[in-house]
NUMARMAR-641151 format. One record per residue (C-alpha): residue number from 0; residue in three letters; x, y, z. Coordinates in Angstrom, 3 decimals, always signed. Example, Ala and Ser with C-alpha at 12.3 -4.5 7.8 and 13.67 -1.06 7.14 Angstrom:
     i    aa         c1         c2         c3
     0   ALA    +12.300     -4.500     +7.800
     1   SER    +13.670     -1.060     +7.140
This chain:
     i    aa         c1         c2         c3
     0   MET    -50.944     -1.227     +1.050
     1   ASN    -49.933     -1.061     -2.604
     2   TYR    -50.133     -4.754     -3.598
     3   LYS    -49.536     -3.960     -7.280
     4   SER    -46.300     -2.118     -6.506
     5   ASP    -45.083     -4.949     -4.271
     6   ALA    -45.864     -7.521     -6.958
     7   VAL    -43.862     -5.555     -9.530
     8   LYS    -40.915     -5.299     -7.158
     9   GLN    -41.001     -9.018     -6.438
    10   THR    -41.198     -9.841    -10.148
    11   TRP    -38.256     -7.570    -10.907
    12   PHE    -36.250     -9.126     -8.066
    13   ARG    -36.904    -12.624     -9.427
    14   VAL    -35.909    -11.577    -12.953
    15   ARG    -32.725     -9.920    -11.729
    16   SER    -31.817    -12.952     -9.613
    17   LEU    -32.458    -15.252    -12.570
    18   LEU    -30.248    -13.145    -14.833
    19   LEU    -27.484    -13.209    -12.235
    20   VAL    -27.735    -16.999    -11.929
    21   ILE    -27.573    -17.353    -15.714
    22   PHE    -24.589    -15.014    -15.935
    23   LEU    -22.672    -16.794    -13.193
    24   GLY    -23.546    -20.146    -14.724
    25   LEU    -22.094    -19.032    -18.019
    26   ILE    -18.900    -18.043    -16.259
    27   ALA    -18.662    -21.396    -14.541
    28   THR    -19.155    -23.401    -17.702
    29   CYS    -17.402    -21.185    -20.204
    30   ASN    -14.026    -22.481    -21.332
    31   SER    -12.965    -19.727    -23.674
    32   GLY    -10.507    -17.572    -21.830
    33   ALA    -10.877    -14.909    -19.174
    34   VAL    -14.314    -13.403    -18.555
    35   GLN    -14.718     -9.784    -19.627
    36   LEU    -15.534     -7.740    -16.545
    37   ASP    -16.870     -4.207    -16.423
    38   SER    -18.743     -1.874    -14.104
    39   SER    -22.009     -3.709    -14.668
    40   ASN    -20.894     -7.158    -13.519
    41   ILE    -17.696     -6.962    -11.495
    42   ASP    -19.380     -6.420     -8.122
    43   SER    -21.683     -9.416     -8.648
    44   VAL    -18.705    -11.591     -9.493
    45   ILE    -16.746    -10.414     -6.463
    46   GLN    -19.729    -11.035     -4.219
    47   ASN    -20.491    -14.532     -5.509
    48   TYR    -17.017    -15.983     -5.976
    49   GLU    -14.404    -16.685     -3.342
    50   PHE    -11.414    -15.937     -5.566
    51   VAL    -11.330    -13.580     -8.548
    52   PHE     -8.120    -13.384    -10.612
    53   ILE     -8.081    -10.291    -12.854
    54   ASN     -5.875     -8.943    -15.637
    55   PHE     -6.154     -5.150    -15.929
    56   TYR     -4.986     -4.141    -19.391
    57   ALA     -5.133     -1.502    -22.133
    58   ASP     -5.511     -2.318    -25.825
    59   TRP     -2.858     +0.218    -26.858
    60   CYS     -0.251     -1.398    -24.575
    61   ARG     +1.946     -3.887    -26.432
    62   PHE     +2.753     -5.713    -23.189
    63   SER     -0.980     -6.172    -22.631
    64   ASN     -1.346     -7.573    -26.129
    65   LEU     +1.530     -9.991    -25.557
    66   LEU     -0.009    -11.211    -22.303
    67   ALA     -3.621    -11.522    -23.516
    68   PRO     -3.462    -14.959    -25.219
    69   ILE     -1.316    -16.384    -22.399
    70   PHE     -3.744    -15.145    -19.758
    71   ASP     -6.706    -16.602    -21.696
    72   GLU     -4.845    -19.910    -21.920
    73   GLY     -4.294    -19.754    -18.175
    74   ALA     -8.000    -19.050    -17.631
    75   ASP     -8.935    -22.151    -19.636
    76   LEU     -6.476    -24.253    -17.653
    77   ILE     -7.776    -22.919    -14.329
    78   ASN    -11.399    -23.493    -15.352
    79   LYS    -10.537    -27.080    -16.280
    80   GLU     -8.411    -27.931    -13.245
    81   LEU    -10.518    -26.146    -10.629
    82   THR    -13.966    -27.076    -11.871
    83   GLY    -16.529    -26.768     -9.105
    84   GLN    -14.518    -24.287     -7.076
    85   LYS    -15.747    -20.731     -6.709
    86   VAL    -12.984    -19.217     -8.821
    87   VAL    -13.257    -16.750    -11.711
    88   VAL    -10.517    -15.541    -14.042
    89   GLY    -11.445    -12.163    -15.489
    90   LYS    -10.051     -9.233    -17.425
    91   VAL    -10.781     -5.499    -17.393
    92   ASP    -10.211     -3.118    -20.298
    93   CYS     -9.044     -0.033    -18.425
    94   ASP     -9.328     +2.156    -21.529
    95   LYS    -13.063     +1.541    -21.663
    96   HIS    -13.484     +1.357    -17.901
    97   GLY    -11.064     +3.849    -16.443
    98   ASP    -13.166     +4.029    -13.279
    99   LEU    -12.196     +0.444    -12.504
   100   GLY     -8.534     +1.229    -13.109
   101   THR     -8.797     +4.012    -10.548
   102   ARG    -10.823     +1.918     -8.116
   103   PHE     -8.274     -0.896     -8.094
   104   HIS     -5.227     +1.424     -8.076
   105   ILE     -3.885     +0.420    -11.477
   106   THR     -0.825     +2.509    -12.399
   107   LYS     +0.698     +0.328    -15.120
   108   TYR     -0.397     -2.182    -17.758
   109   PRO     -0.849     -5.065    -17.608
   110   THR     -1.409     -5.496    -13.868
   111   ILE     -2.717     -8.771    -12.468
   112   LYS     -4.499     -8.662     -9.119
   113   PHE     -6.736    -10.952     -7.106
   114   ILE     -9.702    -10.550     -4.798
   115   ARG    -10.254    -13.132     -2.080
   116   ASN    -13.595    -13.254     -0.244
   117   GLY    -14.374     -9.737     -1.415
   118   VAL    -11.060     -8.269     -0.223
   119   LEU     -8.466     -6.979     -2.693
   120   GLY     -5.123     -8.705     -2.183
   121   LYS     -2.347     -6.458     -0.935
   122   LYS     +0.081     -7.913     -3.443
   123   GLU     -0.316     -8.075     -7.171
   124   TYR     +0.762    -11.117     -9.163
   125   ARG     +4.424    -10.776    -10.144
   126   GLY     +5.253    -14.365    -11.000
   127   GLN     +6.061    -16.020    -14.293
   128   ARG     +3.659    -15.204    -17.086
   129   SER     +2.614    -18.616    -18.285
   130   ALA     -0.607    -20.613    -18.127
   131   GLU     +0.925    -23.162    -15.760
   132   ALA     +2.269    -20.470    -13.450
   133   PHE     -1.155    -18.801    -13.278
   134   LEU     -2.741    -22.147    -12.425
   135   ASN     -0.205    -22.905     -9.701
   136   PHE     -0.651    -19.443     -8.206
   137   VAL     -4.445    -19.751     -8.046
   138   LYS     -4.160    -23.260     -6.598
   139   ASP     -1.826    -21.999     -3.899
   140   GLU     -3.988    -18.978     -3.100
   141   THR     -7.199    -20.996     -2.861
   142   LYS     -5.966    -23.837     -0.677
   143   SER     -6.855    -23.738     +3.009
   144   PRO     -5.022    -20.841     +4.675
   145   VAL     -4.826    -22.781     +7.956
   146   VAL     -2.551    -25.717     +8.753
   147   GLU     -4.342    -28.166    +11.021
   148   ILE     -2.418    -29.350    +14.080
   149   LYS     -2.502    -33.139    +14.332
   150   ASP     +0.083    -33.444    +17.086
   151   LEU     +1.308    -30.872    +19.623
   152   LYS     +4.891    -31.684    +18.632
   153   GLU     +4.236    -29.707    +15.457
   154   LEU     +4.192    -26.512    +17.537
   155   ASN     +7.908    -26.973    +18.185
   156   GLU     +8.705    -27.624    +14.536
   157   MET     +7.239    -24.470    +13.002
   158   ASP     +9.397    -22.152    +10.887
   159   ASP    +10.620    -19.652    +13.470
   160   ASN    +11.576    -17.167    +10.746
   161   LYS     +7.894    -16.342    +10.301
   162   PRO     +5.216    -15.007    +12.661
   163   HIS     +2.315    -17.333    +13.455
   164   ILE     -1.276    -17.088    +14.599
   165   ILE     -2.329    -20.246    +16.435
   166   GLY     -5.886    -21.256    +17.322
   167   TYR     -6.852    -23.812    +19.959
   168   PHE    -10.520    -24.741    +19.552
   169   GLU    -12.995    -27.092    +21.244
   170   ARG    -14.582    -28.071    +17.946
   171   LYS    -14.153    -27.336    +14.244
   172   GLU    -17.772    -26.469    +13.446
   173   ASP    -18.041    -23.193    +15.328
   174   PRO    -18.551    -19.494    +14.396
   175   ARG    -15.250    -18.669    +16.123
   176   VAL    -13.437    -21.037    +13.797
   177   THR    -15.238    -19.482    +10.831
   178   ASN    -13.926    -16.043    +11.844
   179   PHE    -10.446    -17.484    +12.371
   180   MET    -10.493    -19.010     +8.884
   181   LYS    -11.684    -15.746     +7.382
   182   ALA     -8.925    -13.776     +9.099
   183   ALA     -6.379    -16.362     +7.959
   184   SER     -7.577    -16.000     +4.378
   185   ALA     -7.148    -12.233     +4.520
   186   LEU     -3.735    -12.277     +6.216
   187   LYS     -2.108    -15.443     +4.878
   188   ASP     +0.624    -13.405     +3.180
   189   GLU     +1.661    -11.802     +6.471
   190   CYS     +1.390    -14.682     +8.978
   191   VAL     +1.260    -18.467     +9.023
   192   PHE     -1.957    -19.768    +10.597
   193   PHE     -2.238    -23.001    +12.571
   194   ALA     -5.307    -24.458    +14.309
   195   GLY     -5.999    -27.490    +16.444
   196   TYR     -9.328    -28.961    +17.496
   197   GLY    -10.765    -31.118    +20.258
   198   ASP     -8.631    -33.548    +22.202
   199   VAL     -5.494    -32.805    +20.174
   200   VAL     -5.104    -29.368    +21.795
   201   SER     -7.207    -29.761    +24.934
   202   MET     -4.231    -29.183    +27.205
   203   MET     -3.503    -25.841    +25.493
   204   HIS     -6.678    -24.064    +26.628
   205   PRO     -9.135    -24.126    +29.543
   206   PRO    -12.244    -26.310    +29.075
   207   GLY    -14.955    -24.465    +27.194
   208   THR    -12.658    -21.569    +26.233
   209   ASP    -11.127    -21.222    +22.768
   210   ILE     -7.810    -19.411    +22.537
   211   VAL     -6.077    -17.630    +19.663
   212   ALA     -2.466    -16.550    +20.171
   213   PHE     +0.256    -14.734    +18.244
   214   ARG     +3.768    -16.161    +18.152
   215   PRO     +6.379    -13.724    +16.784
   216   ALA     +9.197    -14.705    +14.466
   217   LYS    +12.288    -16.119    +16.179
   218   ALA    +10.156    -17.415    +19.061
   219   ARG    +10.647    -21.146    +19.590
   220   THR     +8.085    -21.939    +22.304
   221   ASN     +4.689    -20.782    +23.480
   222   ASP     +6.374    -18.804    +26.270
   223   ASP     +6.474    -15.861    +23.860
   224   ASP     +2.865    -16.253    +22.693
   225   GLU     +0.465    -13.338    +23.128
   226   ALA     -3.200    -14.261    +23.480
   227   PHE     -6.080    -12.423    +21.813
   228   ASN     -8.219    -10.958    +24.593
   229   GLY    -11.148     -9.867    +22.448
   230   ASN    -14.342    -11.599    +21.373
   231   LEU    -13.725    -14.337    +18.800
   232   LEU    -17.317    -13.971    +17.655
   233   LYS    -16.524    -10.448    +16.401
   234   TYR    -14.621    -10.880    +13.154
   235   GLU    -13.521     -7.238    +12.857
   236   ASP    -11.917     -7.321    +16.307
   237   LEU    -10.024    -10.530    +15.537
   238   HIS     -8.951     -9.310    +12.095
   239   ASP     -7.716     -5.950    +13.391
   240   TRP     -5.714     -7.599    +16.162
   241   ALA     -4.186    -10.188    +13.855
   242   SER     -3.425     -7.559    +11.207
   243   GLU     -1.563     -5.424    +13.729
   244   LYS     +0.468     -8.409    +14.898
   245   CYS     +1.220     -9.783    +11.431
   246   ASN     +2.300     -6.510     +9.806
   247   PRO     +5.727     -5.781    +11.282
   248   ILE     +6.925     -2.259    +11.891
   249   VAL    +10.222     -3.213    +10.283
   250   LYS    +10.100     -5.410     +7.185
   251   GLU    +12.798     -7.494     +5.589
   252   ILE    +13.505     -6.555     +1.990
   253   THR    +14.232     -9.415     -0.396
   254   PHE    +14.556     -9.669     -4.147
   255   GLU    +11.068    -11.194     -4.163
   256   ASN     +9.284     -8.302     -2.406
   257   ALA    +11.525     -5.397     -3.445
   258   GLU     +9.319     -4.297     -6.351
   259   GLU     +6.278     -4.255     -4.109
   260   LEU     +8.080     -2.177     -1.457
   261   THR     +9.469     +0.295     -3.991
   262   GLU     +5.980     +0.878     -5.377
   263   GLU     +4.965     +2.393     -2.041
   264   GLY     +7.186     +5.320     -3.010
   265   LEU     +8.618     +5.933     +0.468
   266   PRO    +12.374     +6.317     +1.039
   267   PHE    +14.023     +3.280     +2.601
   268   VAL    +15.775     +3.456     +5.972
   269   ILE    +17.670     +0.181     +5.985
   270   LEU    +19.670     -1.830     +8.469
   271   PHE    +22.186     -3.907     +6.503
   272   HIS    +23.242     -6.877     +8.623
   273   ALA    +25.228    -10.086     +8.398
   274   PRO    +23.121    -13.190     +7.617
   275   ASP    +23.572    -14.676    +11.097
   276   ASP    +23.305    -11.399    +13.014
   277   THR    +20.023    -11.382    +14.940
   278   GLU    +21.124     -8.950    +17.653
   279   SER    +21.352     -5.923    +15.358
   280   ILE    +17.915     -6.791    +13.915
   281   LYS    +16.454     -6.888    +17.413
   282   GLU    +18.170     -3.621    +18.316
   283   TRP    +16.918     -1.973    +15.115
   284   ASN    +13.341     -3.087    +15.755
   285   GLU    +13.475     -1.756    +19.296
   286   LEU    +14.835     +1.584    +18.109
   287   VAL    +12.108     +2.004    +15.513
   288   LYS     +9.414     +0.988    +17.987
   289   ASN    +10.658     +3.285    +20.752
   290   GLU    +11.815     +6.362    +18.839
   291   LEU    +10.754     +6.392    +15.205
   292   MET     +7.068     +5.460    +15.050
   293   GLY     +6.200     +9.030    +14.111
   294   GLU     +8.155     +8.672    +10.870
   295   ARG     +6.348     +5.548     +9.576
   296   SER     +4.175     +7.527     +7.178
   297   GLN     +7.242     +9.141     +5.590
   298   VAL     +9.742     +6.284     +5.260
   299   SER     +9.856     +2.481     +5.146
   300   PHE    +11.926     +0.830     +7.864
   301   LEU    +13.668     -2.266     +6.529
   302   THR    +16.317     -4.861     +7.196
   303   ALA    +18.479     -6.316     +4.443
   304   ASP    +20.911     -9.203     +4.279
   305   GLY    +24.177     -7.400     +3.610
   306   VAL    +25.612    -10.367     +1.719
   307   LYS    +22.645    -10.714     -0.619
   308   PHE    +22.534     -6.944     -1.090
   309   ALA    +26.271     -6.471     -1.457
   310   HIS    +25.818     -4.243     -4.517
   311   PRO    +24.270     -1.282     -2.626
   312   LEU    +26.993     -1.632     +0.014
   313   HIS    +29.639     -1.448     -2.683
   314   HIS    +28.211     +1.859     -3.898
   315   LEU    +28.411     +3.150     -0.337
   316   GLY    +32.055     +2.155     -0.238
   317   LYS    +31.344     -0.641     +2.229
   318   SER    +31.498     -4.431     +2.331
   319   LYS    +30.293     -7.296     +4.504
   320   ASP    +33.193     -6.613     +6.861
   321   ASP    +31.588     -3.262     +7.774
   322   LEU    +28.235     -4.757     +8.830
   323   PRO    +25.993     -3.831    +10.520
   324   LEU    +25.300     -0.367     +9.157
   325   ILE    +22.347     +1.922     +8.526
   326   ALA    +21.615     +3.813     +5.318
   327   ILE    +18.867     +5.770     +3.607
   328   ASP    +17.932     +5.187     -0.016
   329   SER    +15.822     +8.132     -1.195
   330   PHE    +15.316     +6.634     -4.692
   331   ARG    +17.665     +9.368     -5.901
   332   HIS    +20.717     +8.889     -3.708
   333   MET    +22.010     +6.760     -0.862
   334   TYR    +23.223     +8.208     +2.438
   335   LEU    +25.184     +6.348     +5.085
   336   PHE    +24.588     +6.861     +8.804
   337   PRO    +28.136     +7.770     +9.883
   338   ASN    +28.603     +5.508    +12.883
   339   TYR    +26.398     +2.512    +13.645
   340   ALA    +27.119     +2.729    +17.386
   341   ASP    +25.603     +6.225    +17.425
   342   MET    +22.169     +4.696    +16.822
   343   ARG    +22.141     +4.118    +20.587
   344   ILE    +22.252     +7.851    +21.227
   345   PRO    +18.617     +8.971    +21.671
   346   GLY    +17.380    +11.057    +18.743
   347   LYS    +20.424    +10.486    +16.564
   348   VAL    +18.797     +8.305    +13.890
   349   ARG    +15.627    +10.401    +13.923
   350   GLN    +17.719    +13.513    +13.225
   351   PHE    +19.386    +11.642    +10.366
   352   ILE    +15.914    +11.043     +8.862
   353   LEU    +14.854    +14.649     +9.469
   354   ASP    +17.999    +15.781     +7.669
   355   LEU    +16.817    +13.823     +4.645
   356   TYR    +13.440    +15.619     +4.677
   357   SER    +15.070    +19.052     +4.928
   358   GLY    +17.592    +18.370     +2.184
   359   LYS    +20.442    +18.756     +4.642
   360   LEU    +22.001    +15.391     +3.806
   361   HIS    +22.295    +16.303     +0.159
   362   ARG    +23.395    +19.883     +0.875
   363   GLU    +26.087    +18.898     +3.346
   364   PHE    +27.487    +16.338     +0.965
   365   HIS    +28.291    +19.146     -1.459
   366   TYR    +29.169    +21.954     +0.923
   367   GLY    +30.145    +20.388     +4.231
   368   PRO    +28.498    +21.032     +7.633
   369   ASP    +26.249    +24.052     +8.019
   370   GLU    +28.003    +27.144     +9.399
   371   ASP    +26.102    +27.116    +12.674
   372   GLU    +27.337    +23.634    +13.536
   373   GLU    +30.517    +22.815    +15.400
   374   LYS    +33.452    +22.375    +13.056
   375   PRO    +35.535    +19.218    +13.412
   376   GLU    +38.779    +19.934    +15.236
   377   ASP    +40.862    +18.331    +12.533
   378   ASN    +39.409    +20.662     +9.880
   379   VAL    +37.899    +17.731     +8.016
   380   ILE    +34.445    +17.563     +6.500
   381   GLN    +32.775    +14.502     +7.962
   382   ASP    +29.651    +13.381     +6.159
   383   THR    +27.672    +10.292     +5.348
   384   THR    +29.996     +9.040     +2.639
   385   GLY    +33.524     +9.785     +3.871
   386   HIS    +35.581    +12.906     +4.492
   387   ILE    +37.865    +15.294     +2.618
   388   PRO    +40.002    +18.215     +3.841
   389   ARG    +38.712    +21.756     +3.636
   390   GLU    +39.648    +25.066     +5.183
   391   LYS    +38.025    +25.687     +8.540
   392   ASP    +35.705    +28.555     +7.644
   393   ASP    +35.232    +28.128     +3.912
   394   ARG    +32.034    +26.736     +2.361
   395   VAL    +33.531    +25.681     -0.935
   396   LYS    +31.659    +23.301     -3.179
   397   ARG    +32.996    +19.804     -3.067
   398   ASP    +34.613    +18.568     -6.239
   399   THR    +33.801    +14.930     -5.570
   400   LYS    +31.037    +12.877     -7.152
   401   ASN    +27.409    +13.179     -6.134
   402   PRO    +26.156    +10.958     -3.303
   403   PRO    +25.935     +7.356     -4.515
   404   GLU    +23.018     +6.830     -6.849
   405   SER    +20.031     +4.967     -5.449
   406   GLN    +20.412     +1.259     -6.043
   407   PHE    +16.889     +0.279     -5.009
   408   GLN    +15.324     +2.437     -7.692
   409   HIS    +16.538     -0.217    -10.110
   410   LEU    +14.095     -2.629     -8.460
   411   LEU    +11.094     -0.511     -9.438
   412   PRO     +8.705     -2.031    -12.050
   413   SER    +10.593     -2.618    -15.277
   414   ASP     +9.955     -0.469    -18.333
   415   ASN    +10.497     -3.662    -20.326
   416   ARG     +7.473     -5.365    -18.782
   417   TYR     +4.872     -2.648    -18.267
   418   SER     +3.392     +0.429    -19.892
   419   PHE     +2.768     +3.180    -17.377
   420   ARG     -0.359     +5.290    -17.090
   421   HIS     +0.598     +8.796    -18.158
   422   ASP     -2.026    +10.388    -15.905
   423   GLU     -0.259     +8.948    -12.848
   424   PHE     +2.854    +11.062    -13.334
């Protein structure tokens, strides 16, 4: 046995550990703005802190330079207010450390992201850019992701507009609860997590058996709950199950999440509905689930409040009186599904999407139906935006305007707030 070699290794390990402790101690006690992170220290910070709030910037970007002093002020405020918590506010110079820009999928400057328990948050920070707003965001993100049930009546008072994951546990100090908390921390943006312990929820589960259940949005009682049948001691199994339940096939687009959804770069297939219309939403979800799952990698399936998003409807020549209706926004143009009732015809909406891929929607807008298709008996071109007369066998170019311009492209990241990486385009 090489005792000398082992002694050297142990000495080096102690030195490295000491340096790490010193470095992390400096972070914890430093009150002079965000900590400069780079390839040499970022992994240690992520590993040793529960929440890492990072500004990715470039020195040449004027928006980055405008944000820098505000972000440092926010870091000082967070360090002061959250003393003792395992939180770090950092910054990365992506010009000097382009590898980190690539690793964290930075496409514009400045971009503010967070890492919770070693996992990169799905959403970047898009709130107000002020020290107080940064503090409030970090406070909100670091509070307990689980609401504790104190009385079973609370289960009937939950917000039924959101999906929930509910845990019924024998005791709070248990590895199963630890896994539940960890999953809640990772998925808090997708689901609301509730948990009850001991006698409070004893009637909700068999003695000696903990239960975790999913309650979908719009469900008012536990009759609609779906129990997790896996092993609560296996975090990955619980996380994967909860992630599948909490990430809906069809998402609702709002003004708050529109920028995030547009950044995915996929065309939108949208059901516009009246605010109080839940039936069309249910029907749309069922259609996507039963017929359109194969298209999920190519388009984003969404619902939109047709009153809040009246502007896109106006460009389609429609109003709230025409709801519900289905449309595609390709980020270049908008196309209207001709007849909402036809969504009930198997394959009809899928063909509408396939016609977008092939360019047929755009082509037929200009030239009318393809020659090999049946001509309308009334000699009228019928398309996704209206109809105009044309001779039965002629393929003359239409003299109308182009299809309505995409309205959701205007919700992409603003050129007045970011500089974009040229190597991304």
